[in-house]
DSSP file (Angstrom, degrees, kcal/mol; ACC not computed):
  #  RESIDUE AA STRUCTURE BP1 BP2  ACC     N-H-->O    O-->H-N    N-H-->O    O-->H-N    TCO  KAPPA ALPHA  PHI   PSI    X-CA   Y-CA   Z-CA
    1    1 A M              0   0    0      0, 0.0     2,-0.5     0, 0.0    28,-0.2   0.000 360.0 360.0 360.0 135.3    0.0    0.0    0.0
    2    2 A H        -     0   0    0      1,-0.2     3,-0.1    26,-0.1    24,-0.0  -0.928 360.0-178.4-111.1 125.1    1.3    3.4   -0.9
    3    3 A V  S    S+     0   0    0     -2,-0.5     2,-0.4     1,-0.2    -1,-0.2   0.867  78.0  39.4 -84.9 -41.6    0.4    6.4    1.2
    4    4 A F  S    S+     0   0    0     17,-0.1     2,-0.3     5,-0.0    -1,-0.2  -0.901  73.7 159.6-110.3 137.3    2.3    8.9   -0.9
    5    5 A S    >>  -     0   0    0     -2,-0.4     4,-0.9    -3,-0.1     3,-0.8  -0.979  41.1  -1.4-150.6 163.4    2.4    8.8   -4.7
    6    6 A G  H 3> S-     0   0    0     -2,-0.3     4,-1.0     1,-0.2     3,-0.4  -0.194 120.2 -15.2  60.4-143.1    3.0   10.8   -7.8
    7    7 A K  H 3> S+     0   0    0      1,-0.2     4,-2.0     2,-0.2    -1,-0.2   0.823 131.8  63.5 -65.2 -33.8    3.9   14.5   -7.5
    8    8 A F  H <> S+     0   0    0     -3,-0.8     4,-2.2     1,-0.2    -1,-0.2   0.898 101.1  50.1 -59.9 -42.4    2.7   14.7   -3.9
    9    9 A S  H  X S+     0   0    0     -4,-0.9     4,-2.8    -3,-0.4    -1,-0.2   0.838 107.2  55.1 -67.8 -31.5    5.4   12.3   -2.7
   10   10 A K  H  X S+     0   0    0     -4,-1.0     4,-1.3     2,-0.2    -1,-0.2   0.908 108.8  47.7 -67.0 -40.4    8.1   14.3   -4.5
   11   11 A R  H  X S+     0   0    0     -4,-2.0     4,-0.8     1,-0.2     3,-0.3   0.917 114.3  46.7 -64.5 -42.2    7.0   17.4   -2.6
   12   12 A V  H >X S+     0   0    0     -4,-2.2     4,-2.9     1,-0.2     3,-1.0   0.907 107.0  58.1 -65.9 -41.0    7.0   15.5    0.6
   13   13 A N  H 3< S+     0   0    0     -4,-2.8    -1,-0.2     1,-0.3    -2,-0.2   0.814 100.5  57.4 -60.7 -29.9   10.4   13.9   -0.1
   14   14 A C  H 3< S+     0   0    0     -4,-1.3    -1,-0.3    -3,-0.3    -2,-0.2   0.790 117.8  32.2 -73.0 -24.1   12.0   17.3   -0.4
   15   15 A C  H << S+     0   0    0     -3,-1.0    -2,-0.2    -4,-0.8    -1,-0.2   0.748 120.4  48.8-100.3 -29.4   10.9   18.3    3.1
   16   16 A I  S  < S-     0   0    0     -4,-2.9    -1,-0.2    -5,-0.1     5,-0.1  -0.924  92.3-106.3-115.7 135.2   11.0   14.9    4.9
   17   17 A P    >>  -     0   0    0      0, 0.0     4,-1.7     0, 0.0     3,-0.7  -0.251  30.7-117.1 -58.2 148.7   14.0   12.5    4.6
   18   18 A L  H 3> S+     0   0    0      1,-0.3     4,-2.2     2,-0.2     5,-0.2   0.870 113.5  54.8 -57.5 -42.3   13.4    9.5    2.5
   19   19 A H  H 3> S+     0   0    0      1,-0.2     4,-2.0     2,-0.2    -1,-0.3   0.829 106.6  53.0 -64.5 -29.6   13.8    7.0    5.3
   20   20 A S  H <> S+     0   0    0     -3,-0.7     4,-2.5     2,-0.2    -1,-0.2   0.885 107.7  50.6 -70.1 -39.0   11.1    8.9    7.3
   21   21 A V  H  X S+     0   0    0     -4,-1.7     4,-2.7     2,-0.2    -2,-0.2   0.923 111.1  48.4 -63.6 -43.7    8.7    8.6    4.3
   22   22 A K  H  X S+     0   0    0     -4,-2.2     4,-2.5     2,-0.2    -2,-0.2   0.903 112.0  49.0 -63.1 -41.3    9.3    4.9    4.1
   23   23 A M  H  X S+     0   0    0     -4,-2.0     4,-2.9     2,-0.2    -1,-0.2   0.906 111.5  49.8 -64.4 -40.5    8.7    4.4    7.8
   24   24 A L  H  X S+     0   0    0     -4,-2.5     4,-2.8     2,-0.2    -2,-0.2   0.920 110.9  49.2 -64.1 -43.7    5.5    6.5    7.6
   25   25 A R  H  X S+     0   0    0     -4,-2.7     4,-2.7     2,-0.2     5,-0.2   0.939 113.7  46.6 -58.6 -47.3    4.3    4.3    4.6
   26   26 A S  H  X S+     0   0    0     -4,-2.5     4,-2.3     1,-0.2    -2,-0.2   0.929 114.2  46.4 -62.3 -46.7    5.1    1.1    6.6
   27   27 A A  H  X S+     0   0    0     -4,-2.9     4,-2.4     2,-0.2    -1,-0.2   0.899 113.2  50.3 -63.3 -40.9    3.4    2.4    9.7
   28   28 A S  H  X S+     0   0    0     -4,-2.8     4,-2.7    -5,-0.2    -2,-0.2   0.927 111.3  47.4 -63.8 -45.5    0.4    3.6    7.8
   29   29 A S  H  X S+     0   0    0     -4,-2.7     4,-2.4     1,-0.2    -1,-0.2   0.883 112.4  49.7 -66.2 -36.7    0.0    0.3    6.0
   30   30 A Q  H  X S+     0   0    0     -4,-2.3     4,-2.3    -5,-0.2    -1,-0.2   0.922 111.7  48.8 -64.3 -43.3    0.3   -1.7    9.3
   31   31 A L  H  X S+     0   0    0     -4,-2.4     4,-2.5     2,-0.2    -2,-0.2   0.923 112.1  48.0 -62.5 -45.0   -2.2    0.5   10.9
   32   32 A I  H  X S+     0   0    0     -4,-2.7     4,-2.8     1,-0.2     5,-0.2   0.920 110.9  51.4 -63.5 -43.3   -4.7    0.1    8.0
   33   33 A R  H  X S+     0   0    0     -4,-2.4     4,-2.7     1,-0.2    -1,-0.2   0.915 111.4  47.8 -59.2 -42.7   -4.2   -3.7    8.0
   34   34 A Q  H  X S+     0   0    0     -4,-2.3     4,-2.9     2,-0.2    -2,-0.2   0.910 112.2  48.8 -65.5 -41.9   -4.9   -3.8   11.8
   35   35 A V  H  X S+     0   0    0     -4,-2.5     4,-3.3     2,-0.2     5,-0.3   0.925 112.7  48.1 -63.6 -43.7   -8.0   -1.6   11.4
   36   36 A V  H  X S+     0   0    0     -4,-2.8     4,-2.5     2,-0.2    -2,-0.2   0.928 113.8  46.8 -63.3 -44.9   -9.3   -3.8    8.6
   37   37 A R  H  X S+     0   0    0     -4,-2.7     4,-1.6    -5,-0.2    -2,-0.2   0.935 115.5  46.1 -60.9 -45.7   -8.6   -7.0   10.5
   38   38 A Y  H  X S+     0   0    0     -4,-2.9     4,-1.7     1,-0.2     3,-0.3   0.947 115.7  44.5 -63.7 -49.8  -10.3   -5.6   13.6
   39   39 A R  H  X S+     0   0    0     -4,-3.3     4,-2.9     1,-0.2     6,-0.5   0.858 108.5  58.6 -64.5 -34.2  -13.3   -4.2   11.8
   40   40 A S  H  X S+     0   0    0     -4,-2.5     4,-1.1    -5,-0.3     5,-0.2   0.874 109.1  43.3 -66.6 -34.9  -13.7   -7.4    9.8
   41   41 A T  H  < S+     0   0    0     -4,-1.6    -1,-0.2    -3,-0.3    -2,-0.2   0.822 117.7  46.6 -78.2 -29.4  -14.1   -9.5   12.9
   42   42 A E  H  < S+     0   0    0     -4,-1.7    -2,-0.2    -5,-0.2    -3,-0.2   0.893 125.5  25.5 -77.8 -40.4  -16.4   -7.0   14.5
   43   43 A T  H  < S-     0   0    0     -4,-2.9    -3,-0.2    -5,-0.2    -2,-0.2   0.470 105.1-112.3-108.1  -2.4  -18.7   -6.3   11.6
   44   44 A G     <  +     0   0    0     -4,-1.1    -4,-0.2    -5,-0.3    -3,-0.2   0.681  52.2 166.9  82.9  17.7  -18.4   -9.5    9.6
   45   45 A F        -     0   0    0     -6,-0.5     2,-0.6    -5,-0.2    -1,-0.2  -0.391  32.4-133.6 -63.1 143.6  -16.7   -8.1    6.5
   46   46 A I        -     0   0    0      1,-0.1    -1,-0.1    -2,-0.0    -5,-0.0  -0.900  21.3-176.3-102.0 120.7  -15.3  -10.7    4.3
   47   47 A L        +     0   0    0     -2,-0.6     2,-0.3   -10,-0.0    -1,-0.1   0.760  64.2  61.7 -88.0 -25.8  -11.7  -10.0    3.2
   48   48 A E        -     0   0    0      2,-0.0     2,-0.4     0, 0.0    -2,-0.0  -0.681  68.0-148.4-101.5 154.5  -11.2  -12.9    0.9
   49   49 A R        -     0   0    0     -2,-0.3     2,-0.3     2,-0.0    -2,-0.0  -0.970  15.3-175.4-118.6 138.7  -13.1  -13.7   -2.3
   50   50 A S        -     0   0    0     -2,-0.4     2,-0.5     2,-0.0    -2,-0.0  -0.882  15.4-136.1-127.7 163.4  -13.7  -17.3   -3.4
   51   51 A I        +     0   0    0     -2,-0.3     2,-0.3     2,-0.1    -2,-0.0  -0.977  20.6 173.6-126.7 129.8  -15.3  -18.7   -6.6
   52   52 A N        +     0   0    0     -2,-0.5     2,-0.4     2,-0.0    -2,-0.0  -0.779  30.3 146.5-129.5  85.7  -17.8  -21.5   -6.9
   53   53 A R        -     0   0    0     -2,-0.3     2,-0.4    82,-0.1    82,-0.2  -0.963  23.0-174.7-127.8 140.8  -18.8  -21.5  -10.5
   54   54 A V  E     -A  134   0A   0     80,-2.5    80,-2.3    -2,-0.4     2,-0.4  -0.995   7.1-171.1-134.5 138.8  -19.7  -24.4  -12.8
   55   55 A Q  E     -A  133   0A   0     -2,-0.4     2,-0.4    78,-0.2    78,-0.2  -0.989  11.4-178.0-128.2 123.4  -20.5  -24.4  -16.6
   56   56 A L  E     -A  132   0A   0     76,-2.7    76,-3.0    -2,-0.4     2,-0.5  -0.980  10.4-169.1-124.2 132.4  -21.8  -27.7  -18.0
   57   57 A L  E     +A  131   0A   0     -2,-0.4     2,-0.3    74,-0.2    74,-0.2  -0.980  41.3  99.3-119.0 118.6  -22.7  -28.3  -21.7
   58   58 A G  E     -A  130   0A   0     72,-2.2    72,-2.4    -2,-0.5     2,-0.4  -0.907  66.0 -65.0-170.1-163.8  -24.6  -31.5  -22.3
   59   59 A R  E     -AB 129  81A   0     22,-1.8    22,-3.1    -2,-0.3     2,-0.2  -0.882  44.9-112.1-113.6 142.5  -27.8  -33.3  -23.0
   60   60 A V  E     - B   0  80A   0     68,-2.4    67,-2.9    -2,-0.4    20,-0.3  -0.516  22.0-162.1 -72.9 133.2  -30.8  -33.6  -20.6
   61   61 A G        +     0   0    0     18,-2.3     2,-0.3    -2,-0.2    19,-0.1   0.700  69.0  10.9 -91.9 -22.2  -31.3  -37.1  -19.4
   62   62 A Q  S    S-     0   0    0     17,-0.6    17,-0.3    63,-0.1    -1,-0.2  -0.990  86.4 -90.5-152.5 154.1  -34.8  -36.9  -18.2
   63   63 A D        -     0   0    0     -2,-0.3    62,-0.1     1,-0.1    58,-0.1  -0.386  60.4 -94.6 -62.0 146.4  -37.7  -34.5  -18.3
   64   64 A P        -     0   0    0      0, 0.0     2,-0.4     0, 0.0    14,-0.2  -0.218  33.6-150.7 -65.4 154.2  -37.6  -32.1  -15.3
   65   65 A V  E     -C   77   0A   0     12,-2.4    12,-2.9    -3,-0.1     2,-0.5  -0.983   5.3-145.4-123.1 136.0  -39.6  -32.7  -12.2
   66   66 A M  E     -C   76   0A   0     -2,-0.4     2,-0.3    10,-0.2    10,-0.2  -0.907  22.2-179.9-104.5 128.9  -40.8  -30.0   -9.9
   67   67 A R  E     -C   75   0A   0      8,-3.0     8,-2.9    -2,-0.5    -2,-0.0  -0.916  20.2-161.2-124.0 150.9  -40.8  -30.7   -6.2
   68   68 A Q        -     0   0    0     -2,-0.3     3,-0.1     6,-0.2     5,-0.1  -0.793  17.7-152.2-131.5  91.9  -41.9  -28.6   -3.2
   69   69 A P    >   -     0   0    0      0, 0.0     3,-2.3     0, 0.0    -2,-0.0  -0.261  43.4 -76.0 -60.1 151.1  -40.4  -30.0    0.0
   70   70 A E  T 3  S-     0   0    0      1,-0.3     3,-0.1     0, 0.0     0, 0.0  -0.227 114.8  -2.8 -53.5 123.9  -42.4  -29.3    3.1
   71   71 A G  T 3  S+     0   0    0      1,-0.2    -1,-0.3    -3,-0.1     2,-0.3   0.632 115.9  99.1  71.7  14.0  -42.0  -25.7    4.2
   72   72 A R  S <  S-     0   0    0     -3,-2.3    -1,-0.2     1,-0.0     3,-0.1  -0.801  79.8 -87.3-128.2 169.6  -39.5  -24.9    1.5
   73   73 A N        -     0   0    0     -2,-0.3    -6,-0.1     1,-0.1    -1,-0.0  -0.412  52.5 -97.3 -73.1 150.9  -39.6  -23.2   -1.9
   74   74 A P        -     0   0    0      0, 0.0     2,-0.3     0, 0.0    -6,-0.2  -0.282  39.9-161.7 -66.0 156.9  -40.3  -25.3   -5.0
   75   75 A V  E     -C   67   0A   0     -8,-2.9    -8,-3.0    -3,-0.1     2,-0.5  -0.999  14.3-140.8-141.7 140.6  -37.4  -26.6   -7.1
   76   76 A T  E     -CD  66 111A   0     35,-2.1    35,-2.6    -2,-0.3     2,-0.4  -0.899  25.1-168.9-100.8 132.1  -37.1  -28.0  -10.6
   77   77 A I  E     +CD  65 110A   0    -12,-2.9   -12,-2.4    -2,-0.5     2,-0.3  -0.964  15.1 154.2-125.6 135.7  -34.7  -30.9  -10.9
   78   78 A F  E     - D   0 109A   0     31,-2.0    31,-3.1    -2,-0.4     2,-0.3  -0.974  35.6-115.7-150.5 164.4  -33.3  -32.6  -14.0
   79   79 A S  E     - D   0 108A   0    -17,-0.3   -18,-2.3    -2,-0.3   -17,-0.6  -0.773  22.3-161.6-104.0 150.4  -30.2  -34.7  -15.0
   80   80 A L  E     -BD  60 107A   0     27,-2.4    27,-2.5    -2,-0.3     2,-0.5  -0.997   6.1-149.2-133.7 130.4  -27.6  -33.6  -17.4
   81   81 A A  E     -BD  59 106A   0    -22,-3.1   -22,-1.8    -2,-0.4     2,-0.4  -0.850  11.5-172.6-101.7 131.8  -25.1  -35.8  -19.2
   82   82 A T  E     - D   0 105A   0     23,-2.5    23,-2.9    -2,-0.5     2,-0.4  -0.949  11.9-147.2-118.6 146.2  -21.6  -34.6  -20.2
   83   83 A N  E     - D   0 104A   0     -2,-0.4     2,-0.4    21,-0.2    21,-0.2  -0.899   8.2-163.7-117.4 141.2  -19.2  -36.6  -22.3
   84   84 A E  E     - D   0 103A   0     19,-2.5    19,-2.5    -2,-0.4     2,-0.4  -0.990  13.2-169.0-120.2 128.9  -15.4  -36.7  -22.3
   85   85 A M  E     + D   0 102A   0     -2,-0.4     2,-0.3    17,-0.2    17,-0.2  -0.933  12.9 158.1-121.8 143.6  -13.7  -38.3  -25.3
   86   86 A W  E     - D   0 101A   0     15,-2.2    15,-3.8    -2,-0.4     2,-0.4  -0.981  35.3-116.1-154.3 161.6  -10.0  -39.3  -25.7
   87   87 A R  E     - D   0 100A   0     -2,-0.3    13,-0.2    13,-0.2     3,-0.1  -0.845  27.7-127.0-100.7 136.6   -7.8  -41.5  -27.8
   88   88 A S        -     0   0    0     11,-3.0     3,-0.1    -2,-0.4    -1,-0.0  -0.425  51.0 -72.1 -73.0 162.2   -5.9  -44.3  -26.2
   89   89 A G        -     0   0    0      1,-0.1    10,-0.2    -2,-0.1    -1,-0.2   0.053  61.2 -79.1 -56.3 162.8   -2.2  -44.3  -27.0
   90   90 A E        -     0   0    0      8,-0.1     2,-0.6    -3,-0.1     7,-0.2  -0.365  45.4-117.4 -62.9 136.6   -0.8  -45.2  -30.4
   91   91 A V    >>  -     0   0    0      5,-1.2     3,-1.5    -3,-0.1     4,-1.0  -0.691  38.7-112.3 -79.2 122.2   -0.5  -48.9  -31.1
   92   92 A E  T 34 S+     0   0    0     -2,-0.6    -1,-0.1     1,-0.2     4,-0.0  -0.223  91.3   5.9 -61.1 137.5    3.2  -49.6  -31.5
   93   93 A G  T 34 S+     0   0    0      1,-0.1    -1,-0.2     2,-0.0    -2,-0.0   0.241 116.0  76.4  81.1 -14.4    4.4  -50.7  -34.9
   94   94 A T  T <4 S-     0   0    0     -3,-1.5    -2,-0.2     2,-0.2    -1,-0.1   0.701  86.0-136.9-102.0 -22.3    1.1  -50.1  -36.6
   95   95 A G     <  +     0   0    0     -4,-1.0     2,-0.1     1,-0.3    -3,-0.1   0.432  58.8 133.7  80.0  -3.0    1.0  -46.3  -36.9
   96   96 A S        -     0   0    0     -5,-0.4    -5,-1.2     1,-0.1    -1,-0.3  -0.469  61.2-129.9 -81.1 157.5   -2.6  -46.2  -35.9
   97   97 A E        -     0   0    0      1,-0.3    -1,-0.1    -7,-0.2     2,-0.1   0.450  46.9-117.6 -88.6  -0.5   -3.7  -43.7  -33.3
   98   98 A G        -     0   0    0    -11,-0.1    -1,-0.3    -7,-0.1     2,-0.2  -0.316  45.8 -38.2  92.9-178.7   -5.6  -46.2  -31.1
   99   99 A D        -     0   0    0    -10,-0.2   -11,-3.0    -3,-0.1     2,-0.5  -0.465  51.6-119.5 -84.3 152.2   -9.2  -46.5  -30.0
  100  100 A V  E     -D   87   0A   0    -13,-0.2     2,-0.3    -2,-0.2   -13,-0.2  -0.817  33.0-164.2 -89.2 127.3  -11.5  -43.6  -29.2
  101  101 A N  E     -D   86   0A   0    -15,-3.8   -15,-2.2    -2,-0.5     2,-0.4  -0.816   4.9-165.4-112.5 153.5  -12.8  -43.8  -25.6
  102  102 A Q  E     -D   85   0A   0     -2,-0.3     2,-0.4   -17,-0.2   -17,-0.2  -0.999   7.3-167.8-140.7 140.1  -15.7  -42.0  -24.1
  103  103 A K  E     -D   84   0A   0    -19,-2.5   -19,-2.5    -2,-0.4     2,-0.5  -0.997  10.1-154.9-127.4 128.8  -16.9  -41.4  -20.5
  104  104 A T  E     -D   83   0A   0     -2,-0.4     2,-0.4   -21,-0.2   -21,-0.2  -0.886   7.3-165.2-103.9 131.7  -20.3  -40.1  -19.7
  105  105 A T  E     -D   82   0A   0    -23,-2.9   -23,-2.5    -2,-0.5     2,-0.4  -0.965   9.6-145.9-117.3 131.7  -20.8  -38.2  -16.4
  106  106 A W  E     -D   81   0A   0     -2,-0.4     2,-0.4   -25,-0.2   -25,-0.2  -0.808  14.2-167.1-100.0 136.6  -24.3  -37.5  -15.0
  107  107 A H  E     -D   80   0A   0    -27,-2.5   -27,-2.4    -2,-0.4     2,-0.6  -0.947  17.7-135.5-123.7 141.7  -25.1  -34.4  -13.1
  108  108 A R  E     -De  79 153A   0     44,-0.5    46,-2.9    -2,-0.4     2,-0.5  -0.862  23.7-162.7 -95.5 124.6  -28.1  -33.5  -11.0
  109  109 A V  E     -De  78 154A   0    -31,-3.1   -31,-2.0    -2,-0.6     2,-0.4  -0.935   5.8-169.8-113.3 128.4  -29.2  -29.9  -11.7
  110  110 A S  E     -De  77 155A   0     44,-3.0    46,-2.6    -2,-0.5     2,-0.5  -0.958   4.8-162.0-117.9 135.4  -31.6  -28.0   -9.3
  111  111 A V  E     +De  76 156A   0    -35,-2.6   -35,-2.1    -2,-0.4    46,-0.1  -0.961  20.6 160.7-121.4 114.7  -33.2  -24.7  -10.2
  112  112 A F        +     0   0    0     -2,-0.5    -1,-0.1    44,-0.5    45,-0.1   0.720  41.2 106.4-102.8 -28.8  -34.5  -22.6   -7.4
  113  113 A R  S  > S-     0   0    0     43,-0.5     4,-3.5     1,-0.1     5,-0.3  -0.352  72.4-131.3 -59.7 125.9  -34.8  -19.1   -9.0
  114  114 A P  H  > S+     0   0    0      0, 0.0     4,-1.7     0, 0.0     5,-0.2   0.868  99.6  37.6 -51.8 -52.9  -38.6  -18.5   -9.5
  115  115 A G  H  > S+     0   0    0      1,-0.2     4,-1.9     2,-0.2     5,-0.2   0.936 122.5  43.1 -66.7 -45.1  -38.6  -17.4  -13.2
  116  116 A L  H  > S+     0   0    0      1,-0.2     4,-2.9     2,-0.2     5,-0.2   0.866 109.6  58.2 -68.1 -36.8  -35.9  -19.8  -14.3
  117  117 A R  H  X S+     0   0    0     -4,-3.5     4,-2.0     1,-0.2    -1,-0.2   0.913 109.5  44.2 -59.2 -44.1  -37.4  -22.7  -12.3
  118  118 A D  H  X S+     0   0    0     -4,-1.7     4,-2.0    -5,-0.3    -1,-0.2   0.885 113.7  49.4 -70.9 -39.3  -40.7  -22.3  -14.2
  119  119 A V  H  X S+     0   0    0     -4,-1.9     4,-3.0     2,-0.2     5,-0.5   0.919 111.7  49.5 -64.8 -43.2  -39.0  -21.9  -17.6
  120  120 A A  H  X S+     0   0    0     -4,-2.9     4,-1.7     1,-0.2    -2,-0.2   0.919 111.2  49.2 -62.3 -42.9  -36.8  -25.0  -17.0
  121  121 A Y  H  < S+     0   0    0     -4,-2.0    -1,-0.2    -5,-0.2    -2,-0.2   0.882 118.5  39.7 -63.3 -37.7  -39.8  -27.1  -15.9
  122  122 A R  H  < S+     0   0    0     -4,-2.0    -2,-0.2    -5,-0.1    -1,-0.2   0.875 128.5  23.9 -81.2 -38.1  -41.7  -26.0  -19.0
  123  123 A Y  H  < S+     0   0    0     -4,-3.0     2,-0.4    -5,-0.2    -3,-0.2   0.681  91.0  95.3-111.4 -20.5  -39.1  -26.1  -21.8
  124  124 A V     <  +     0   0    0     -4,-1.7     2,-0.3    -5,-0.5     6,-0.0  -0.606  55.5 179.3 -73.2 128.6  -36.2  -28.4  -20.8
  125  125 A K    >   -     0   0    0     -2,-0.4     3,-2.2   -62,-0.1   -65,-0.3  -0.934  37.4 -83.6-131.9 154.1  -36.9  -31.8  -22.4
  126  126 A K  T 3  S+     0   0    0     -2,-0.3   -65,-0.2     1,-0.3     3,-0.1  -0.308 115.7  18.5 -54.4 130.7  -35.1  -35.1  -22.4
  127  127 A G  T 3  S+     0   0    0    -67,-2.9    40,-0.5     1,-0.3    -1,-0.3   0.194  90.6 132.0  92.5 -15.7  -32.5  -35.1  -25.1
  128  128 A S    <   -     0   0    0     -3,-2.2   -68,-2.4    38,-0.1     2,-0.5  -0.410  57.5-124.0 -73.2 149.2  -32.2  -31.3  -25.5
  129  129 A R  E     +A   59   0A   0     36,-0.3    33,-2.5   -70,-0.2    34,-0.9  -0.811  40.0 168.0 -96.1 124.8  -28.8  -29.7  -25.5
  130  130 A V  E     -AF  58 161A   0    -72,-2.4   -72,-2.2    -2,-0.5     2,-0.5  -0.945  34.7-137.4-137.0 155.7  -28.3  -27.0  -22.8
  131  131 A L  E     -AF  57 160A   0     29,-2.4    29,-2.8    -2,-0.3     2,-0.5  -0.975  25.7-164.5-109.9 122.2  -25.6  -25.0  -21.2
  132  132 A V  E     -AF  56 159A   0    -76,-3.0   -76,-2.7    -2,-0.5     2,-0.4  -0.930   5.6-170.8-111.9 129.6  -26.1  -24.7  -17.5
  133  133 A E  E     +AF  55 158A   0     25,-2.6    24,-2.9    -2,-0.5    25,-1.4  -0.956  35.3  95.5-116.8 137.9  -24.2  -22.2  -15.3
  134  134 A G  E     -AF  54 156A   0    -80,-2.3   -80,-2.5    -2,-0.4     2,-0.3  -0.885  62.6 -68.0 179.7-148.1  -24.3  -22.3  -11.6
  135  135 A K  E     - F   0 155A   0     20,-1.8    20,-3.1    -2,-0.3     2,-0.3  -0.936  38.8-106.4-135.8 157.4  -22.5  -23.4   -8.5
  136  136 A L  E     - F   0 154A   0     -2,-0.3     2,-0.4    18,-0.2    18,-0.2  -0.606  32.2-173.3 -82.0 142.5  -21.7  -26.7   -6.8
  137  137 A D  E     - F   0 153A   0     16,-2.3    16,-2.9    -2,-0.3     2,-0.4  -0.996   8.0-159.3-137.7 133.3  -23.5  -27.7   -3.7
  138  138 A Y  E     + F   0 152A   0     -2,-0.4     2,-0.3    14,-0.2    14,-0.2  -0.918  25.0 152.8-111.6 136.3  -22.8  -30.7   -1.5
  139  139 A G  E     - F   0 151A   0     12,-2.5    12,-2.8    -2,-0.4     2,-0.3  -0.921  33.0-124.8-151.5 176.3  -25.4  -32.2    0.8
  140  140 A E  E     + F   0 150A   0     -2,-0.3     2,-0.3    10,-0.2    10,-0.2  -0.917  23.6 173.1-126.7 153.9  -26.7  -35.2    2.6
  141  141 A Y  E     - F   0 149A   0      8,-2.2     8,-3.3    -2,-0.3     2,-0.5  -0.968  32.7-111.5-151.2 164.4  -30.1  -36.9    2.7
  142  142 A L  E     - F   0 148A   0     -2,-0.3     6,-0.2     6,-0.2    -2,-0.0  -0.890  32.5-145.5-100.9 128.5  -31.7  -40.1    4.0
  143  143 A D    >   -     0   0    0      4,-2.4     3,-2.1    -2,-0.5    -1,-0.0  -0.105  39.8 -80.5 -81.5-173.2  -32.7  -42.6    1.4
  144  144 A K  T 3  S+     0   0    0      1,-0.3    -1,-0.1     2,-0.1    -2,-0.0   0.784 132.7  50.9 -60.4 -28.7  -35.8  -44.9    1.7
  145  145 A N  T 3  S-     0   0    0      2,-0.1    -1,-0.3     0, 0.0     3,-0.1   0.200 120.2-108.6 -94.8  16.2  -33.9  -47.3    4.0
  146  146 A Q  S <  S+     0   0    0     -3,-2.1     2,-0.5     1,-0.2    -2,-0.1   0.791  70.9 146.6  61.5  30.4  -32.9  -44.5    6.3
  147  147 A V        -     0   0    0      1,-0.0    -4,-2.4     0, 0.0     2,-0.4  -0.847  52.9-118.5 -97.1 132.6  -29.3  -44.7    5.1
  148  148 A R  E     - F   0 142A   0     -2,-0.5     2,-0.3    -6,-0.2    -6,-0.2  -0.563  37.9-175.6 -73.2 126.2  -27.4  -41.4    5.0
  149  149 A R  E     - F   0 141A   0     -8,-3.3    -8,-2.2    -2,-0.4     2,-0.3  -0.889  19.7-133.0-122.1 152.3  -26.3  -40.6    1.5
  150  150 A Q  E     - F   0 140A   0     -2,-0.3     2,-0.4   -10,-0.2   -10,-0.2  -0.823  23.1-170.7-103.1 146.8  -24.2  -37.8    0.0
  151  151 A A  E     - F   0 139A   0    -12,-2.8   -12,-2.5    -2,-0.3     2,-0.5  -0.998  16.4-151.6-139.7 140.5  -25.2  -35.8   -3.1
  152  152 A T  E     - F   0 138A   0     -2,-0.4   -44,-0.5   -14,-0.2     2,-0.4  -0.952  24.1-178.7-108.6 129.4  -23.5  -33.3   -5.4
  153  153 A T  E     -eF 108 137A   0    -16,-2.9   -16,-2.3    -2,-0.5     2,-0.6  -0.957  27.0-135.4-130.0 145.0  -25.9  -30.9   -7.1
  154  154 A I  E     -eF 109 136A   0    -46,-2.9   -44,-3.0    -2,-0.4     2,-0.9  -0.905  18.1-150.1 -96.2 120.3  -25.5  -28.1   -9.5
  155  155 A I  E     -eF 110 135A   0    -20,-3.1   -20,-1.8    -2,-0.6     2,-0.2  -0.824  21.7-144.8 -91.1 106.8  -27.6  -25.1   -8.4
  156  156 A A  E     +eF 111 134A   0    -46,-2.6   -44,-0.5    -2,-0.9   -43,-0.5  -0.502  34.1 167.3 -79.3 136.1  -28.4  -23.4  -11.7
  157  157 A D  E    S+     0   0A   0    -24,-2.9     2,-0.3     1,-0.3   -23,-0.2   0.321  74.5  27.3-122.4   2.8  -28.7  -19.7  -12.1
  158  158 A N  E     - F   0 133A   0    -25,-1.4   -25,-2.6     2,-0.0     2,-0.4  -0.925  59.0-171.5-159.3 139.0  -28.7  -19.6  -15.9
  159  159 A I  E     - F   0 132A   0     -2,-0.3     2,-0.5   -27,-0.2   -27,-0.2  -0.994   6.4-163.0-133.1 126.9  -29.7  -22.0  -18.6
  160  160 A V  E     - F   0 131A   0    -29,-2.8   -29,-2.4    -2,-0.4     2,-0.6  -0.948  15.5-141.0-110.5 123.7  -29.0  -21.5  -22.3
  161  161 A F  E     + F   0 130A   0     -2,-0.5   -31,-0.2   -31,-0.2     3,-0.1  -0.742  23.3 175.0 -85.7 120.0  -31.1  -23.6  -24.7
  162  162 A L        +     0   0    0    -33,-2.5     2,-0.3    -2,-0.6   -32,-0.2   0.559  64.2  32.1-105.4 -11.2  -28.9  -24.7  -27.6
  163  163 A S        -     0   0    0    -34,-0.9    -1,-0.2     1,-0.1   -34,-0.0  -0.998  49.3-165.9-144.4 145.5  -31.3  -27.0  -29.4
  164  164 A D  S    S+     0   0    0     -2,-0.3     2,-0.3    -3,-0.1   -36,-0.1   0.277  74.3  71.8-110.9   9.1  -35.0  -27.0  -29.9
  165  165 A H  S    S-     0   0    0    -38,-0.1     2,-0.5   -36,-0.1   -36,-0.3  -0.892  79.9-120.6-121.7 156.8  -35.2  -30.5  -31.2
  166  166 A I        -     0   0    0     -2,-0.3     2,-0.5   -38,-0.1   -39,-0.1  -0.805  21.2-144.4 -97.4 132.2  -34.8  -33.8  -29.5
  167  167 A Q              0   0    0    -40,-0.5     0, 0.0    -2,-0.5     0, 0.0  -0.818 360.0 360.0 -97.8 133.6  -32.1  -36.1  -30.6
  168  168 A D              0   0    0     -2,-0.5    -1,-0.1     0, 0.0   -41,-0.0   0.484 360.0 360.0 -75.4 360.0  -32.8  -39.8  -30.5
């Protein structure tokens, strides 16, 4: 952090020795850091920023379902498949590039935002290609046998429809 800068610091430097200016800068920055730390614990300011963003491009695996858990806001839920493709290594002596491999990953998408939730429920269809933007959420639930399970969900805050036809 610089307390003095530009022309102002040059004027100050002519009147105050350089080592004094550096000490003042250091003391000022330490004081400001302490005040920020102190205020952040007192008032709940967040000093760090973190990012939890996800973008998925894929095909919808099932028509959406709208649920309204007891005492909570409704949610639209659907599954989204993403594919990863790669070539296995070159087969020695043959010059061929190897086999093409593919892995499909299924994602659970939940839409809570009222306008988007209704649009997703109405227009997202099995087989349609969509881009989903949102954040990751990890949670737990009890299954039918009362066994605790973990679930990863994408909480969507934007959906871009990339196809209006269903692919078989």
